[in-house]
C-alpha positions in Angstrom: 0.1 0.0 0.0 1.5 3.3 -1.2 1.0 6.2 -3.4 3.8 5.3 -6.1 2.6 4.4 -9.5 4.0 1.5 -11.4 6.7 3.9 -12.9 7.9 5.1 -9.6 7.7 1.7 -7.6 10.8 0.5 -8.8 12.9 3.4 -8.0 11.2 3.6 -4.3 12.1 -0.2 -4.0 15.7 0.2 -4.7 15.6 3.0 -2.3 14.0 1.2 0.2 16.5 -1.5 0.0 19.2 0.9 0.3 17.8 2.6 3.4 17.1 -0.8 4.9 20.8 -1.7 4.4 21.9 1.7 5.7 19.9 1.2 9.0 20.5 -2.6 9.4 22.5 -2.3 12.7 20.4 0.3 14.3 17.4 -2.1 13.7 19.3 -5.1 14.8 20.1 -3.2 18.1 16.2 -2.3 18.4 15.3 -5.9 17.8 17.5 -7.1 20.5 16.2 -4.5 22.9 12.6 -5.2 22.2 11.7 -1.9 20.6 8.7 -2.6 18.5 7.8 -0.7 15.2 4.7 1.1 17.3 7.3 2.3 19.7 9.2 4.0 17.1 6.0 5.5 15.6 4.7 6.7 18.8 8.3 8.2 19.4 8.2 10.0 16.1 4.6 11.6 16.8 6.0 12.7 20.3 9.1 14.3 18.5 7.0 16.1 15.9 4.2 17.5 18.2 7.0 18.6 20.7 8.8 20.5 18.1 5.8 22.3 16.7 4.6 23.3 20.1 8.0 25.0 21.4 7.8 28.4 21.3 9.9 30.2 18.7 12.7 31.0 21.1 13.6 27.3 20.7 14.2 28.0 16.7 17.4 25.5 16.8 16.0 22.7 18.5 12.9 22.6 16.3 14.4 21.4 13.4 16.5 18.9 15.4 13.2 17.5 16.6 11.6 17.5 13.1 14.7 15.9 11.9 14.6 13.2 14.2 10.8 12.4 13.7 11.8 12.2 9.9 14.5 9.1 10.9 11.8 7.9 13.0 9.4 7.6 10.3 12.1 6.0 8.0 13.1 3.3 10.8 9.3 1.8 11.9 8.9 0.1 8.3 12.0 -1.7 8.1 11.9 -2.6 11.9 8.4 -3.9 11.2 9.7 -5.9 8.1 12.7 -7.4 10.3 10.2 -8.5 12.9 7.9 -9.9 10.7 5.2 -7.5 11.7 4.7 -5.8 8.7 0.8 -6.0 7.4 -1.7 -3.6 5.8 -2.9 -2.3 8.9 0.5 -1.2 10.4 1.1 0.1 6.6 -2.0 2.4 7.3 -0.6 3.6 10.7 2.6 4.3 9.4 1.3 6.4 6.3 -0.8 8.3 8.7 1.7 9.0 11.1 4.1 10.0 8.2 1.3 12.4 6.5 0.5 13.9 9.8 4.0 15.9 9.8 2.5 18.2 6.9 -0.6 19.2 9.1 1.6 20.0 11.9 4.3 21.7 10.3 2.0 23.5 8.3 0.5 24.9 11.6 3.9 25.3 13.4 4.8 27.6 10.5 1.7 29.9 11.5 2.7 29.8 15.0 6.4 30.1 14.7 6.5 32.3 11.7 3.3 34.1 11.2 2.6 32.4 7.9 -0.4 32.9 6.2 -3.2 30.7 8.0 -5.4 30.2 5.1 -2.7 29.3 2.7 -1.5 26.6 5.4 -4.8 25.1 5.5 -5.5 25.0 1.9 -1.9 23.4 1.4 -2.1 20.8 4.1 -5.9 19.9 3.2 -5.2 19.8 -0.7 -1.9 17.7 -0.2 -3.6 15.0 2.2 -6.5 15.0 0.0 -4.3 14.1 -2.9 -2.3 11.6 -1.1 -5.5 9.5 -0.1 -6.9 9.6 -3.7 -3.5 8.6 -4.8 -3.7 5.6 -2.3 -7.0 4.8 -3.6 -6.1 5.0 -7.2 -3.0 2.9 -7.1 -4.8 0.3 -5.1 -7.2 -0.1 -8.0 -4.6 0.3 -11.0 -6.4 3.6 -11.9 -3.5 5.6 -13.5 -2.8 9.2 -12.5 -0.4 12.0 -13.6 3.0 11.8 -12.1 3.1 14.4 -9.5 5.6 16.5 -7.1 6.1 15.1 -3.9 7.4 18.6 -1.7 6.7 16.8 2.0 10.6 16.7 2.5 11.2 19.6 0.9 8.5 21.5 2.7 10.3 20.5 5.9 13.4 21.8 4.7 12.2 25.3 4.0 10.4 25.3 7.1 13.5 24.3 9.1 15.7 26.9 7.3 12.8 29.5 7.9 12.7 28.9 11.6 16.5 28.9 12.0 16.6 32.5 10.6 13.3 33.2 11.8 12.3 34.4 8.4 9.0 33.3 6.5 10.0 31.7 3.5 7.4 29.0 3.7 4.3 30.9 2.4 6.3 31.2 -0.9 6.2 27.4 -0.9 2.8 26.7 0.6 0.5 29.0 -1.5 1.5 28.0 -4.8 1.6 24.2 -4.0 -2.0 24.6 -2.4 -3.3 25.5 -5.9 -1.2 22.7 -7.4 -2.4 19.9 -5.3 -6.2 21.4 -5.6 -5.7 20.8 -9.6 -4.5 17.1 -9.0 -7.2 16.4 -6.7 -9.7 17.4 -9.3 -7.6 15.2 -12.1 -7.6 12.3 -9.4 -11.5 12.4 -8.6 -12.2 12.6 -12.7 -9.9 9.6 -13.2 -11.6 7.7 -10.3 -15.0 8.7 -11.3 -14.6 7.7 -14.9 -12.9 4.4 -13.7 -16.1 3.5 -11.7 -18.4 4.8 -14.4 -16.9 2.4 -17.0 -17.1 -0.5 -14.6 -20.6 0.1 -14.0 -21.4 0.6 -17.6 -19.5 -2.7 -18.5 -21.5 -4.5 -15.9 -24.9 -3.2 -17.2 -23.8 -4.3 -20.6 -22.9 -7.8 -19.3 -26.3 -8.0 -17.2 -28.2 -7.0 -20.4 -26.3 -9.6 -22.3 -26.8 -12.1 -19.9 -30.6 -11.2 -20.0 -30.6 -11.2 -23.8 -29.2 -14.9 -23.7 -31.8 -16.2 -21.2 -34.6 -14.9 -23.4 -33.3 -16.6 -26.7 -35.4 -19.4 -28.1 -34.0 -22.7 -27.3 -34.0 -24.7 -30.4 
């Protein structure tokens, strides 16, 4: 379960393999200590929320906590696979914990930097809506346009902004809010057309079956 299409999935698998190998010593230690993927996920969320709630005066600590949250997010999946606990339910939890960062960091940008609140809401809402639709579409083989994933770049720009206490984040959030709104409309149209075609094919098959039953038997 992911929001990568078939063209992107090969490169994503290659990256995941490299990441798993790089994190292998840390994962081995966690297995020995009895640390579970859920522990890592919860710890990452705590880091994220703490960083977003700290006052702006902690502008050096906040990016560090956000970076550690990203590391935790990259560890829980490989740890689950190493422990044989990887399943679809865990994947859903991992995706939710992963994408929650966009919402919290957008809100933190308003709190820490005085970023545009409307732009932050539109950006995080449009981004999460599209990710949800992409997950749905990929799970059913519905092709979508390739799209730009700016989550980590968004975190980077926010971290730079908070370090220097200068609002750069609006220059990213506002245009990409419009960008993801367009992609939400595109995804909805593709999904609607897919199911409309399935319904049409089903109606045609049902009509053909009824006609065959009415045909005289010689």
